[in-house]
N, CA, C and O atoms as a MOPAC input file, in Angstrom:
PM7 MOZYME 1SCF
protein

 N      6.64100 1    27.73500 1   -52.21900 1
 C      6.55600 1    26.43200 1   -51.06000 1
 C      4.88800 1    25.96400 1   -51.55000 1
 O      3.92600 1    26.72200 1   -51.67900 1
 N      4.93200 1    24.56900 1   -51.74600 1
 C      3.37300 1    24.43500 1   -51.77700 1
 C      2.73700 1    23.19800 1   -49.88600 1
 O      3.09700 1    22.30700 1   -49.11700 1
 N      1.51200 1    24.27900 1   -50.24400 1
 C      1.03900 1    23.49700 1   -49.01200 1
 C     -0.30400 1    23.00000 1   -49.30400 1
 O     -1.29900 1    23.72100 1   -49.36200 1
 N     -0.28000 1    21.08200 1   -49.58100 1
 C     -0.80900 1    20.36900 1   -49.09600 1
 C     -2.30600 1    19.63900 1   -48.35700 1
 O     -2.29800 1    19.33100 1   -47.16500 1
 N     -2.96300 1    19.52400 1   -48.82300 1
 C     -4.39700 1    19.34700 1   -47.56000 1
 C     -4.99200 1    18.45300 1   -48.78100 1
 O     -4.79500 1    18.41500 1   -49.99600 1
 N     -5.88800 1    17.69300 1   -47.78000 1
 C     -5.83400 1    16.80300 1   -47.04700 1
 C     -4.57300 1    15.27400 1   -47.06000 1
 O     -4.08400 1    14.60400 1   -47.97000 1
 N     -4.40900 1    15.24800 1   -45.04600 1
 C     -2.98000 1    15.06400 1   -44.99400 1
 C     -3.53600 1    13.17900 1   -45.62200 1
 O     -2.64200 1    12.59000 1   -46.23000 1
 N     -4.93700 1    12.37000 1   -45.44300 1
 C     -5.07000 1    11.36100 1   -45.15200 1
 C     -3.83100 1     9.79900 1   -45.13800 1
 O     -2.60500 1     9.90600 1   -45.12600 1
 N     -4.47800 1     8.70100 1   -45.14300 1
 C     -4.26000 1     7.83500 1   -45.15900 1
 C     -2.25500 1     8.13700 1   -44.24300 1
 O     -1.72400 1     8.38300 1   -43.16000 1
 N     -1.95300 1     7.88300 1   -45.62900 1
 C     -0.70100 1     8.05900 1   -45.61100 1
 C      0.09000 1     9.49200 1   -47.03900 1
 O      1.20400 1     9.66600 1   -47.53300 1
 N     -0.73700 1     9.90900 1   -47.12300 1
 C     -1.03600 1    11.36000 1   -48.00400 1
 C     -0.23100 1    10.24000 1   -49.50900 1
 O      0.94100 1     9.88800 1   -49.37600 1
 N     -1.06500 1     9.79800 1   -50.86200 1
 C     -0.45300 1     8.69100 1   -51.57200 1
 C     -0.68300 1    10.01000 1   -52.30600 1
 O      0.44200 1    10.37600 1   -52.64600 1
 N     -1.66200 1    10.98400 1   -52.75600 1
 C     -1.51800 1    12.07100 1   -53.71000 1
 C     -0.75200 1    12.56400 1   -54.03300 1
 O     -0.55400 1    12.93300 1   -55.19100 1
 N      0.29200 1    12.80900 1   -52.59000 1
 C      0.77400 1    14.47600 1   -52.40500 1
 C      2.46700 1    13.95200 1   -52.87300 1
 O      3.31600 1    14.66900 1   -53.40100 1
 N      2.67100 1    11.80500 1   -52.30700 1
 C      3.81800 1    11.79200 1   -52.98300 1
 C      3.52800 1    11.33100 1   -54.97000 1
 O      4.15600 1    11.17200 1   -56.01700 1
 N      2.33800 1    11.30800 1   -54.48700 1
 C      2.63500 1    11.04200 1   -56.46400 1
 C      2.17000 1    11.89800 1   -57.68200 1
 O      2.01000 1    11.71700 1   -58.88900 1
 N      1.92700 1    13.66100 1   -56.12900 1
 C      2.01600 1    14.56400 1   -57.24300 1
 C      3.17600 1    15.24800 1   -57.31500 1
 O      3.59300 1    15.91100 1   -58.26400 1
 N      3.64900 1    15.06500 1   -56.32000 1
 C      4.88800 1    15.69700 1   -56.21900 1
 C      6.71700 1    14.53500 1   -55.38900 1
 O      7.85100 1    14.42100 1   -54.92500 1
 N      5.95800 1    14.26000 1   -55.67000 1
 C      7.31500 1    13.30200 1   -55.25500 1
 C      7.76800 1    12.18200 1   -56.50500 1
 O      8.92500 1    11.76800 1   -56.58300 1
 N      6.89300 1    11.84300 1   -57.28000 1
 C      7.06300 1    10.90400 1   -59.04200 1
 C      7.54900 1    12.53300 1   -60.08600 1
 O      8.01300 1    13.61300 1   -59.72300 1
 N      7.24500 1    12.11300 1   -61.14200 1
 C      7.30600 1    12.57400 1   -62.54300 1
 C      5.56400 1    11.82400 1   -62.41300 1
 O      4.94800 1    12.88900 1   -62.37500 1
 N      4.99200 1    11.25700 1   -62.36800 1
 C      3.83000 1    10.92300 1   -62.49400 1
 C      2.65200 1    12.22200 1   -63.19300 1
 O      2.05200 1    12.11600 1   -64.26200 1
 N      2.58100 1    13.32200 1   -62.28400 1
 C      1.72300 1    14.31800 1   -63.04600 1
 C      2.77100 1    15.01400 1   -64.09000 1
 O      2.35500 1    16.07100 1   -64.56400 1
 N      4.01900 1    14.60200 1   -64.50800 1
 C      4.41500 1    15.51100 1   -64.67800 1
 C      4.99000 1    16.86300 1   -64.41300 1
 O      5.14800 1    17.68600 1   -65.31500 1
 N      5.29400 1    17.07800 1   -63.19800 1
 C      5.36900 1    18.32400 1   -62.31900 1
 C      6.55400 1    19.46900 1   -62.95200 1
 O      6.24700 1    20.65300 1   -63.08800 1
 N      8.54000 1    18.71200 1   -63.47000 1
 C      8.86700 1    19.46200 1   -63.62400 1
 C      8.63100 1    19.74300 1   -66.13100 1
 O      9.32500 1    20.37500 1   -66.92700 1
 N      7.30800 1    18.84600 1   -66.33800 1
 C      7.28000 1    19.94900 1   -67.51800 1
 C      6.52400 1    21.23700 1   -67.12100 1
 O      6.66000 1    22.37300 1   -67.57600 1
 N      5.89600 1    20.89100 1   -66.39300 1
 C      4.78700 1    22.05200 1   -65.64500 1
 C      5.69900 1    23.47800 1   -65.39000 1
 O      5.97500 1    24.65200 1   -65.63700 1
 N      5.88000 1    22.25200 1   -64.67900 1
 C      6.98800 1    24.32300 1   -63.78100 1
 C      8.92200 1    23.83400 1   -64.10700 1
 O      9.76100 1    23.60800 1   -63.23500 1
 N      9.02900 1    23.81700 1   -64.92300 1
 C     10.28700 1    24.35900 1   -65.63300 1
 C     11.34900 1    24.88000 1   -64.14500 1
 O     11.21200 1    25.61900 1   -63.17100 1
 N     12.37200 1    24.00900 1   -64.69600 1
 C     13.45900 1    25.60100 1   -63.81000 1
 C     13.37000 1    24.77100 1   -61.75900 1
 O     14.34300 1    24.55200 1   -61.03700 1
 N     11.85400 1    24.52200 1   -61.41500 1
 C     11.71600 1    23.92000 1   -60.25100 1
 C     12.18000 1    23.20800 1   -59.83000 1
 O     11.97400 1    22.27500 1   -60.60500 1
 N     12.91400 1    22.74900 1   -58.85100 1
 C     13.13800 1    22.41600 1   -58.04800 1
 C     12.16400 1    22.15200 1   -56.38100 1
 O     12.07100 1    22.41200 1   -55.18100 1
 N     11.57100 1    21.35200 1   -57.69200 1
 C     10.60400 1    20.36200 1   -55.46900 1
 C     11.08800 1    19.22800 1   -54.46000 1
 O     11.78900 1    18.24700 1   -54.70800 1
 N     10.51200 1    19.64100 1   -53.23500 1
 C     10.94600 1    18.24500 1   -52.28400 1
 C     10.00100 1    18.17900 1   -52.32200 1
 O      9.29900 1    19.03200 1   -52.86400 1
 N      9.46100 1    16.89000 1   -51.63200 1
 C      7.87600 1    16.27500 1   -51.04400 1
 C      8.83400 1    16.43600 1   -49.30600 1
 O     10.06500 1    16.43900 1   -49.31100 1
 N      8.45100 1    16.49300 1   -48.66500 1
 C      8.87900 1    16.88700 1   -47.12400 1
 C      7.91200 1    15.04600 1   -45.59200 1
 O      6.93700 1    14.48500 1   -45.09200 1
 N      8.78400 1    15.11900 1   -45.69500 1
 C      7.47000 1    14.18100 1   -43.86200 1
 C      8.78000 1    14.67300 1   -42.92300 1
 O      9.91200 1    15.15400 1   -42.89600 1
 N      7.22900 1    13.93700 1   -41.91300 1
 C      7.89100 1    13.48700 1   -40.43600 1
 C      9.33100 1    13.35700 1   -40.76300 1
 O      9.78100 1    12.57500 1   -41.60100 1
 N     10.36700 1    14.60300 1   -39.67100 1
 C     12.01600 1    14.03800 1   -38.62700 1
 C     11.75000 1    12.85400 1   -38.56700 1
 O     12.32600 1    12.15000 1   -39.39700 1
 N     10.83500 1    12.19600 1   -37.62700 1
 C     10.95100 1    10.57700 1   -37.44600 1
 C     11.16200 1    10.13000 1   -37.85200 1
 O     11.78000 1     9.22300 1   -37.29400 1
 N     11.01400 1    10.01600 1   -39.41400 1
 C     10.64400 1     9.10100 1   -40.22000 1
 C     12.52700 1     8.98800 1   -40.11000 1
 O     12.98300 1     7.85700 1   -40.28200 1
 N     13.06500 1     9.59900 1   -39.96400 1
 C     14.46800 1     9.63100 1   -40.60900 1
 C     15.84300 1     9.36300 1   -39.72500 1
 O     17.06100 1     9.53000 1   -39.79200 1
 N     14.52800 1     8.68000 1   -38.60300 1
 C     15.39100 1     8.30900 1   -37.42000 1
 C     16.28000 1     7.05600 1   -37.09800 1
 O     17.26600 1     6.79600 1   -36.40900 1
 N     14.72700 1     5.89900 1   -38.64200 1
 C     15.10800 1     4.70700 1   -38.73900 1
 C     15.77700 1     4.01900 1   -39.30500 1
 O     15.44300 1     4.00100 1   -40.48900 1
 N     16.93700 1     3.14200 1   -39.00900 1
 C     17.60400 1     2.58800 1   -39.85100 1
 C     16.86100 1     1.91100 1   -41.42500 1
 O     15.67500 1     1.58500 1   -41.37700 1
 N     17.52900 1     1.76500 1   -42.56400 1
 C     16.99000 1     1.94900 1   -43.34100 1
 C     16.33900 1     2.54400 1   -44.19300 1
 O     16.62900 1     2.86600 1   -45.34500 1
 N     15.17300 1     2.72800 1   -43.42000 1
 C     14.13300 1     3.57800 1   -43.96300 1
 C     14.23400 1     5.02100 1   -44.34300 1
 O     13.46700 1     5.64800 1   -45.07300 1
 N     15.49600 1     5.51900 1   -43.61800 1
 C     15.93100 1     6.79700 1   -44.04400 1
 C     16.22600 1     7.02400 1   -44.91900 1
 O     16.02600 1     8.13800 1   -45.40100 1
 N     17.13500 1     5.61400 1   -45.83000 1
 C     18.01100 1     5.81300 1   -46.82300 1
 C     17.45500 1     5.97500 1   -48.29700 1
 O     17.90800 1     6.60100 1   -49.25500 1
 N     15.86600 1     4.88700 1   -48.09500 1
 C     14.64600 1     4.99800 1   -48.83600 1
 C     14.03400 1     5.61400 1   -48.93000 1
 O     13.37600 1     5.70300 1   -49.96600 1
 N     13.87000 1     6.45600 1   -47.85500 1
 C     13.18000 1     8.19200 1   -48.22500 1
 C     13.99500 1     8.90100 1   -49.14800 1
 O     13.57700 1     9.46300 1   -50.16000 1
 N     15.25400 1     8.85300 1   -48.73500 1
 C     16.12200 1    10.19300 1   -49.27900 1
 C     16.35400 1     9.04500 1   -50.61000 1
 O     16.51900 1     9.82200 1   -51.55000 1
 N     16.40400 1     8.32700 1   -50.90400 1
 C     16.99200 1     8.00000 1   -52.70100 1
 C     14.70400 1     8.33100 1   -52.99200 1
 O     14.29000 1     8.79900 1   -54.05300 1
 N     14.17100 1     8.12000 1   -52.34900 1
 C     12.68700 1     8.72100 1   -53.00300 1
 C     13.12500 1     9.75700 1   -53.44000 1
 O     12.89700 1    10.04300 1   -54.61600 1
 N     14.06500 1    10.82400 1   -52.41300 1
 C     13.99000 1    12.31300 1   -53.38600 1
 C     12.89500 1    12.77700 1   -51.53100 1
 O     12.23300 1    13.73900 1   -51.14000 1
 N     13.05400 1    12.25400 1   -51.30900 1
 C     11.87800 1    12.76800 1   -49.25900 1
 C     12.80600 1    13.81700 1   -48.35100 1
 O     13.92700 1    13.31700 1   -48.25400 1
 N     12.73000 1    15.18900 1   -47.60000 1
 C     13.24600 1    15.46200 1   -47.41100 1
 C     12.96400 1    15.91000 1   -46.04900 1
 O     12.62500 1    17.06600 1   -46.29900 1
 N     12.88600 1    15.81400 1   -44.99500 1
 C     12.64000 1    15.97000 1   -43.00500 1
 C     11.73600 1    17.21600 1   -43.23700 1
 O     12.33400 1    17.92300 1   -44.04700 1
 N     10.52600 1    17.80900 1   -42.87200 1
 C      9.73900 1    18.45700 1   -42.77900 1
 C     10.09400 1    20.01000 1   -41.56000 1
 O      9.63100 1    21.12100 1   -41.30400 1
 N     11.00900 1    19.25500 1   -41.21500 1
 C     12.30400 1    20.24600 1   -39.64400 1
 C     12.45500 1    21.42400 1   -40.47900 1
 O     12.71700 1    21.45900 1   -41.68200 1
 N     12.22500 1    22.51400 1   -39.56200 1
 C     12.06700 1    23.90300 1   -40.34300 1
 C     13.78300 1    24.42900 1   -40.34800 1
 O     13.95600 1    25.56100 1   -40.80000 1
 N     14.74800 1    23.84400 1   -39.98200 1
 C     15.94100 1    23.71000 1   -40.53300 1
 C     16.11200 1    22.69900 1   -41.72200 1
 O     17.29300 1    22.63700 1   -42.06500 1
 N     15.25200 1    21.86500 1   -42.47200 1
 C     15.00500 1    21.28600 1   -43.53300 1
 C     14.73500 1    22.20700 1   -44.01800 1
 O     15.63000 1    22.60900 1   -44.76200 1
 N     13.40900 1    23.14900 1   -43.96200 1
 C     12.50100 1    23.34100 1   -45.06800 1
 C     13.72600 1    25.31300 1   -44.90000 1
 O     13.14300 1    26.33100 1   -45.27300 1
 N     14.77300 1    25.41100 1   -44.51900 1
 C     15.12600 1    26.62400 1   -45.06000 1
 C     16.46600 1    26.66200 1   -46.28500 1
 O     16.85700 1    27.33700 1   -47.23700 1
 N     16.84800 1    25.33200 1   -45.43100 1
 C     17.52100 1    24.86900 1   -46.50900 1
 C     17.22600 1    25.08100 1   -47.29000 1
 O     17.53900 1    26.15900 1   -47.79500 1
 N     16.45900 1    24.23500 1   -47.89000 1
 C     15.11600 1    23.76600 1   -48.98700 1
 C     15.43600 1    25.09100 1   -50.35200 1
 O     15.80900 1    24.69500 1   -51.45700 1
 N     15.27300 1    26.33200 1   -50.13900 1
 C     14.43200 1    27.53500 1   -50.06200 1
 C     15.55600 1    27.88600 1   -49.99800 1
 O     15.86000 1    28.46800 1   -51.03900 1
 N     16.53900 1    27.82600 1   -49.14100 1
 C     17.02700 1    28.48200 1   -50.03100 1
 C     18.42100 1    28.83300 1   -50.81000 1
 O     19.25600 1    27.93800 1   -50.67200 1
 N     18.85100 1    29.94200 1   -51.59700 1
 C     19.71900 1    28.78200 1   -52.65400 1
 C     20.81400 1    28.76400 1   -52.57000 1
 O     21.51200 1    29.62600 1   -52.03600 1
 N     21.32800 1    27.30700 1   -53.32400 1
 C     22.59400 1    27.15900 1   -52.66400 1
 C     24.44700 1    28.85800 1   -52.91400 1
 O     24.70800 1    29.99000 1   -53.32200 1
 N     24.92400 1    27.81800 1   -52.36300 1
 C     25.96800 1    28.37600 1   -51.95000 1
 C     27.32000 1    29.27900 1   -52.91800 1
 O     27.92200 1    30.32000 1   -52.65700 1
 N     27.41200 1    28.36500 1   -54.04100 1
 C     27.70000 1    29.12800 1   -54.97700 1
 C     26.88800 1    29.41200 1   -56.25600 1
 O     27.24800 1    29.40500 1   -57.43300 1
 N     25.64200 1    29.67400 1   -55.67000 1
 C     24.50600 1    30.91400 1   -56.68000 1
 C     23.84800 1    31.95200 1   -55.89700 1
 O     23.44100 1    31.88400 1   -54.73700 1
 N     23.81000 1    32.93500 1   -56.72800 1
 C     23.35100 1    34.20900 1   -56.86000 1
 C     21.77900 1    33.99600 1   -55.86900 1
 O     21.34600 1    32.92500 1   -55.44500 1
 N     21.36300 1    34.91700 1   -55.75300 1
 C     19.81900 1    35.44000 1   -55.74300 1
 C     19.35800 1    35.36000 1   -56.89000 1
 O     18.57400 1    34.60800 1   -57.46900 1
 N     20.24000 1    36.67200 1   -57.27000 1
 C     19.84700 1    37.23500 1   -59.32500 1
 C     19.78800 1    36.63300 1   -59.52400 1
 O     18.76200 1    36.41000 1   -60.16500 1
 N     20.86600 1    35.31800 1   -59.28000 1
 C     20.75800 1    34.72300 1   -60.80000 1
 C     19.97400 1    33.32300 1   -60.88200 1
 O     20.20400 1    32.69500 1   -61.91600 1
 N     18.98200 1    32.65300 1   -59.86100 1
 C     18.23200 1    32.05500 1   -59.04800 1
 C     16.77700 1    32.87600 1   -60.14000 1
 O     15.84000 1    32.25900 1   -60.64800 1
 N     16.96700 1    33.95500 1   -60.19900 1
 C     16.04300 1    34.74800 1   -60.48700 1
 C     15.71600 1    34.55300 1   -62.18000 1
 O     14.77700 1    33.89900 1   -62.63400 1
 N     17.19500 1    35.62600 1   -63.31900 1
 C     17.45700 1    35.86100 1   -63.62000 1
 C     17.29000 1    34.48900 1   -65.48200 1
 O     17.07200 1    34.68700 1   -66.67700 1
 N     17.59500 1    33.11000 1   -64.50000 1
 C     17.52300 1    31.57200 1   -64.70500 1
 C     16.31800 1    31.07900 1   -64.86600 1
 O     15.83400 1    30.58100 1   -65.88200 1
 N     15.86400 1    31.22800 1   -63.86500 1
 C     14.49600 1    30.43000 1   -63.54900 1
 C     14.39600 1    30.61800 1   -61.90200 1
 O     14.94500 1    31.28300 1   -61.02400 1
 N     13.04600 1    29.31900 1   -62.06800 1
 C     12.16200 1    29.83000 1   -60.16400 1
 C     13.16100 1    29.77200 1   -59.01300 1
 O     13.31700 1    30.47700 1   -58.01600 1
 N     13.90800 1    28.47800 1   -59.58200 1
 C     15.07100 1    28.28000 1   -57.73000 1
 C     14.17200 1    26.55700 1   -57.70500 1
 O     14.03900 1    25.58700 1   -58.45000 1
 N     13.72000 1    27.02400 1   -56.29500 1
 C     13.74100 1    25.87300 1   -55.55900 1
 C     11.97300 1    25.51700 1   -54.69600 1
 O     11.19000 1    26.45900 1   -54.82100 1
 N     11.61500 1    24.70800 1   -54.18200 1
 C     10.08600 1    24.23300 1   -54.08300 1
 C      9.88700 1    22.94600 1   -53.17200 1
 O     10.13300 1    21.76000 1   -53.39400 1
 N      9.27900 1    23.69300 1   -51.90800 1
 C      8.66800 1    21.97300 1   -50.78200 1
 C      7.94000 1    22.00900 1   -51.10300 1
 O      7.71800 1    23.12500 1   -51.57300 1
 N      6.90100 1    21.11000 1   -51.24000 1
 C      5.89900 1    20.55900 1   -50.26300 1
 C      5.67600 1    20.17900 1   -48.93500 1
 O      6.61200 1    19.68600 1   -48.30500 1
 N      4.45400 1    20.34900 1   -48.35100 1
 C      4.04400 1    20.28800 1   -47.01700 1
 C      2.85500 1    20.57500 1   -46.89200 1
 O      2.07300 1    21.52200 1   -46.97200 1
 N      2.93200 1    19.13700 1   -46.59800 1
 C      1.16400 1    18.48500 1   -45.48400 1
 C      0.66200 1    18.76200 1   -45.44000 1
 O     -0.18300 1    18.00300 1   -45.91500 1
 N      0.06200 1    19.93900 1   -45.00700 1
 C     -0.04800 1    20.62700 1   -43.75100 1
 C      0.07500 1    20.32900 1   -42.34700 1
 O      0.78000 1    20.54300 1   -41.36100 1
 N     -1.57100 1    19.37500 1   -42.98100 1
 C     -2.09700 1    18.48500 1   -41.09100 1
 C     -1.30200 1    18.00900 1   -40.83000 1
 O     -1.16900 1    17.84100 1   -39.61800 1
 N     -0.65000 1    17.67700 1   -41.38700 1
 C      0.66800 1    16.69300 1   -40.31700 1
 C     -0.31200 1    14.47400 1   -40.56800 1
 O     -1.04000 1    13.69800 1   -41.18800 1
 N      0.67900 1    14.78000 1   -39.35300 1
 C      0.10200 1    13.31200 1   -38.98500 1
 C     -1.22700 1    13.52500 1   -38.01500 1
 O     -2.15900 1    12.82700 1   -38.41400 1
 N     -1.55200 1    14.32700 1   -36.82500 1
 C     -2.28500 1    14.74000 1   -36.56200 1
 C     -3.64600 1    14.74200 1   -37.55300 1
 O     -4.68500 1    14.57400 1   -36.91400 1
 N     -3.77800 1    14.86700 1   -38.67600 1
 C     -4.58400 1    14.92000 1   -39.16200 1
 C     -4.62200 1    13.50600 1   -40.14200 1
 O     -5.53900 1    12.89000 1   -40.68400 1
 N     -3.54400 1    13.37400 1   -40.09600 1
 C     -4.15500 1    12.04200 1   -41.12400 1
 C     -4.71800 1    11.49000 1   -40.10900 1
 O     -4.98600 1    10.46400 1   -40.73300 1
 N     -5.27100 1    11.21000 1   -38.72900 1
 C     -5.76800 1    10.67900 1   -37.88200 1
 C     -7.63000 1    10.55500 1   -37.47700 1
 O     -8.42900 1     9.97800 1   -36.73900 1
 N     -7.50700 1    11.76200 1   -38.79700 1
 C     -9.14900 1    12.45300 1   -38.73500 1
 C     -9.14100 1    11.78800 1   -40.08400 1
 O    -10.35000 1    11.78100 1   -40.31400 1
 N     -8.61000 1    11.26000 1   -41.06000 1
 C     -9.87100 1    11.11600 1   -42.22800 1
 C    -10.23200 1    10.09500 1   -42.28500 1
 O    -10.09600 1     9.14600 1   -41.51400 1
 N    -10.72600 1    10.19800 1   -43.20800 1
 C    -12.26400 1     9.30700 1   -43.33000 1
 C    -13.60700 1     9.99700 1   -45.13300 1
 O    -14.13100 1    11.02600 1   -45.55900 1
 N    -13.43300 1     7.96800 1   -45.61000 1
 C    -14.22000 1     9.15900 1   -46.98400 1
 C    -15.92400 1    10.20100 1   -46.58400 1
 O    -17.03400 1    10.23300 1   -46.05300 1
 N    -14.84200 1    10.89200 1   -47.40200 1
 C    -16.20800 1    12.13300 1   -47.85500 1
 C    -16.10100 1    13.18200 1   -47.14400 1
 O    -16.70700 1    14.17900 1   -47.53600 1
 N    -15.21200 1    13.26900 1   -45.75600 1
 C    -14.35000 1    14.09500 1   -44.76700 1
 C    -13.32900 1    14.92000 1   -44.67000 1
 O    -12.12300 1    14.67900 1   -44.62900 1
 N    -13.99600 1    16.05900 1   -44.63200 1
 C    -11.90400 1    16.38500 1   -45.07400 1
 C    -12.20200 1    17.63500 1   -43.30700 1
 O    -12.99200 1    18.50500 1   -42.93900 1
 N    -10.89900 1    16.86400 1   -42.74100 1
 C    -10.76000 1    18.43200 1   -41.10100 1
 C     -9.45400 1    18.36000 1   -41.44400 1
 O     -8.60200 1    17.50600 1   -41.68700 1
 N     -9.64400 1    20.25400 1   -41.35000 1
 C     -7.82800 1    20.67600 1   -42.08400 1
 C     -7.80000 1    20.65400 1   -40.40100 1
 O     -8.78300 1    20.56900 1   -39.66500 1
 N     -6.27700 1    20.76100 1   -39.97500 1
 C     -5.38800 1    20.25000 1   -38.92300 1
 C     -4.75200 1    21.86500 1   -38.61600 1
 O     -3.56100 1    21.91600 1   -38.92600 1
 N     -5.21900 1    22.98800 1   -38.15500 1
 C     -3.75700 1    24.19400 1   -38.75000 1
 C     -3.57500 1    24.85100 1   -38.04900 1
 O     -2.79300 1    25.73600 1   -38.39700 1
 N     -4.23500 1    24.95300 1   -36.28300 1
 C     -4.33000 1    25.23900 1   -35.15400 1
 C     -3.01900 1    25.89300 1   -34.67400 1
 O     -2.81400 1    27.03900 1   -34.27500 1
 N     -1.99800 1    24.60300 1   -34.85800 1
 C     -0.96500 1    24.53700 1   -34.43300 1
 C     -0.05600 1    24.32300 1   -35.36400 1
 O      0.99800 1    23.74000 1   -35.11200 1
 N     -0.44200 1    24.88000 1   -36.82200 1
 C      1.01000 1    24.54300 1   -38.10400 1
 C      1.01000 1    25.31500 1   -38.55000 1
 O      0.79500 1    25.23600 1   -39.75900 1
 N      1.29700 1    26.94700 1   -37.82800 1
 C      2.34100 1    27.84000 1   -38.93300 1
 C      2.85900 1    28.79500 1   -38.82000 1
 O      2.70100 1    30.01600 1   -38.78300 1
 N      3.98800 1    27.54300 1   -38.73200 1
 C      5.39300 1    27.55000 1   -38.70800 1
 C      5.68000 1    27.96600 1   -40.39300 1
 O      6.54200 1    28.71300 1   -40.85700 1
 N      4.64300 1    27.20200 1   -41.06900 1
 C      5.14600 1    27.15900 1   -42.61700 1
 C      5.40900 1    28.27700 1   -43.14700 1
 O      6.39600 1    28.57700 1   -43.81900 1
 N      3.83400 1    29.40300 1   -42.61800 1
 C      3.93100 1    30.30500 1   -43.49000 1
 C      4.50500 1    31.39100 1   -42.87400 1
 O      4.13600 1    32.48300 1   -43.30600 1
 N      5.53400 1    31.38600 1   -41.73100 1
 C      6.71800 1    32.00200 1   -41.43200 1
 C      7.97800 1    31.89900 1   -41.53200 1
 O      8.80600 1    32.71900 1   -41.13500 1
 N      8.26100 1    30.43800 1   -42.30200 1
 C      9.31100 1    30.71300 1   -42.92600 1
 C      8.47500 1    30.79000 1   -44.36900 1
 O      8.52900 1    31.96000 1   -44.74700 1
 N      8.08100 1    30.36200 1   -44.86200 1
 C      7.79900 1    31.16400 1   -46.71100 1
 C      8.38400 1    33.11700 1   -46.69300 1
 O      9.06800 1    34.01400 1   -47.18500 1
 N      7.41900 1    32.67900 1   -45.69300 1
 C      8.20100 1    34.74400 1   -45.14600 1
 C      8.78500 1    35.76600 1   -45.23600 1
 O      8.79300 1    36.99600 1   -45.28600 1
 N      9.68000 1    34.08400 1   -45.24200 1
 C     11.43600 1    35.03400 1   -44.31900 1
 C     11.89100 1    34.72000 1   -45.15900 1
 O     12.89400 1    35.41800 1   -45.30100 1
 N     11.72500 1    33.34100 1   -46.69200 1
 C     12.62600 1    33.14700 1   -47.02000 1
 C     11.83900 1    34.08500 1   -48.26300 1
 O     12.70800 1    34.10000 1   -49.13500 1
 N     10.97000 1    34.66400 1   -48.66000 1
 C     10.23800 1    35.45900 1   -49.68900 1
 C     10.13300 1    34.01900 1   -50.57700 1
 O     10.84700 1    33.83400 1   -51.56300 1
 N      9.12000 1    33.00000 1   -50.08300 1
 C      8.50200 1    31.81900 1   -51.14400 1
 C      6.89700 1    32.46600 1   -50.66300 1
 O      6.41800 1    33.09500 1   -49.72000 1
 N      6.46100 1    31.88400 1   -51.92300 1
 C      4.85300 1    32.05300 1   -52.24500 1
 C      4.63600 1    30.47000 1   -51.74100 1
 O      5.47600 1    29.57100 1   -51.75500 1
 N      3.41700 1    30.41900 1   -51.34700 1
 C      2.68300 1    30.08000 1   -50.70400 1
 C      1.61600 1    29.12200 1   -51.72200 1
 O      0.72200 1    29.88700 1   -52.08300 1
 N      1.52200 1    28.54500 1   -51.96500 1
 C      0.17900 1    27.74700 1   -53.21200 1
 C     -0.42100 1    26.82200 1   -52.80100 1
 O      0.11800 1    25.75700 1   -52.50200 1
 N     -1.70300 1    27.06600 1   -52.70700 1
 C     -2.58700 1    25.48600 1   -51.71000 1
 C     -3.03500 1    24.93600 1   -52.97700 1
 O     -3.49200 1    25.46600 1   -53.99000 1
 N     -2.71000 1    23.38000 1   -52.55900 1
 C     -3.62600 1    22.55600 1   -53.32900 1
 C     -4.62200 1    21.49300 1   -52.42500 1
 O     -4.46300 1    21.43600 1   -51.20600 1
 N     -5.85300 1    20.49900 1   -53.23400 1
 C     -6.08500 1    20.71900 1   -52.32800 1
 C     -6.63200 1    19.36400 1   -53.13400 1
 O     -7.07800 1    19.33800 1   -54.28100 1
 N     -6.46100 1    18.16700 1   -52.14600 1
 C     -6.90900 1    16.56500 1   -53.15100 1
 C     -7.88700 1    15.77900 1   -53.11300 1
 O     -8.03300 1    14.82800 1   -52.34500 1
 N     -8.60600 1    16.14700 1   -53.94900 1
 C     -9.67500 1    15.35400 1   -54.22900 1
 C     -9.75000 1    13.38600 1   -53.42500 1
 O     -8.80900 1    12.59300 1   -53.39200 1
 N    -10.27800 1    13.30300 1   -53.23400 1
 C    -10.48000 1    11.08000 1   -53.08900 1
 C     -8.58400 1    11.22400 1   -52.38400 1
 O     -7.69200 1    10.93300 1   -53.17900 1
 N     -8.18700 1    11.66600 1   -50.94600 1
 C     -7.22200 1    11.27900 1   -50.64300 1
 C     -7.60900 1    10.51100 1   -49.64700 1
 O     -7.02800 1     9.52000 1   -49.20600 1
 N     -9.39200 1    11.35800 1   -49.02100 1
 C     -9.41100 1    10.45100 1   -47.36400 1
 C    -10.53500 1     9.20100 1   -47.78300 1
 O    -11.31900 1     8.52100 1   -47.12200 1
 N    -10.13300 1     9.29000 1   -49.42300 1
 C    -11.93400 1     7.95900 1   -49.60200 1
 C    -10.32000 1     6.56800 1   -49.30600 1
 O    -10.80700 1     5.44100 1   -49.22600 1
 N     -9.21300 1     6.54600 1   -49.20500 1
 C     -7.69000 1     6.06400 1   -49.10400 1
 C     -8.03200 1     5.11100 1   -47.70400 1
 O     -7.11200 1     5.22700 1   -46.89400 1
 N     -8.74500 1     4.52000 1   -47.39500 1
 C     -7.94600 1     3.71900 1   -46.37600 1
 C     -7.37900 1     2.65000 1   -45.34300 1
 O     -8.09300 1     1.73700 1   -45.75800 1
 N     -6.61600 1     2.02400 1   -44.27300 1
 C     -5.86900 1     0.76800 1   -44.15100 1
 C     -7.21100 1    -0.14600 1   -44.72200 1
 O     -7.38500 1    -0.67400 1   -45.82000 1
 N     -8.12000 1    -0.10000 1   -43.44500 1
 C     -8.97300 1    -1.17600 1   -43.34200 1
 C    -10.24600 1    -0.38600 1   -42.81800 1
 O    -10.28800 1     0.71000 1   -42.25900 1
 N    -11.35100 1    -1.32300 1   -43.18400 1
 C    -12.29700 1    -0.37800 1   -43.06300 1
 C    -12.32500 1    -0.21700 1   -41.12900 1
 O    -11.53300 1    -0.70800 1   -40.32600 1
 N    -13.56700 1     0.66500 1   -40.86500 1
 C    -13.51900 1     1.19700 1   -39.36100 1
 C    -14.62200 1     1.27000 1   -38.82200 1
 O    -14.87800 1     1.83500 1   -37.75900 1
 N    -15.71500 1     0.41200 1   -39.88300 1
 C    -16.34800 1    -0.33800 1   -38.93300 1
 C    -16.89100 1    -0.42300 1   -37.88500 1
 O    -17.31400 1    -1.51200 1   -37.49500 1

């Protein structure tokens, strides 16, 4: 499990690094299938849901996280450990609330009510890998003056 920070305006860094092969994730981490997660509400919009799924994104709901981190029904845990690391998920920890605090040169971590991902990692036996992206908050839709 990757805990990505900061959220920024639209998490372009997270998408570029973990939602595409732009930085060679599969080459650097062979055998790991990674899923970038986004707000569950995004999957309620017709056509946008299909677009996100086509990009390989999944819901950040607890149920989705658990399903993505557990082995497939026809694979045993022994087989996964023997043949490769398995599955990983990338969660932008601060969520939509943190994106509201995004401004160039400042990083605020919104974590007070966001600790469920740690519980999911413990329950699934996953490691938590922190990721810090530089420049993410420099991407803004409009000048806030």
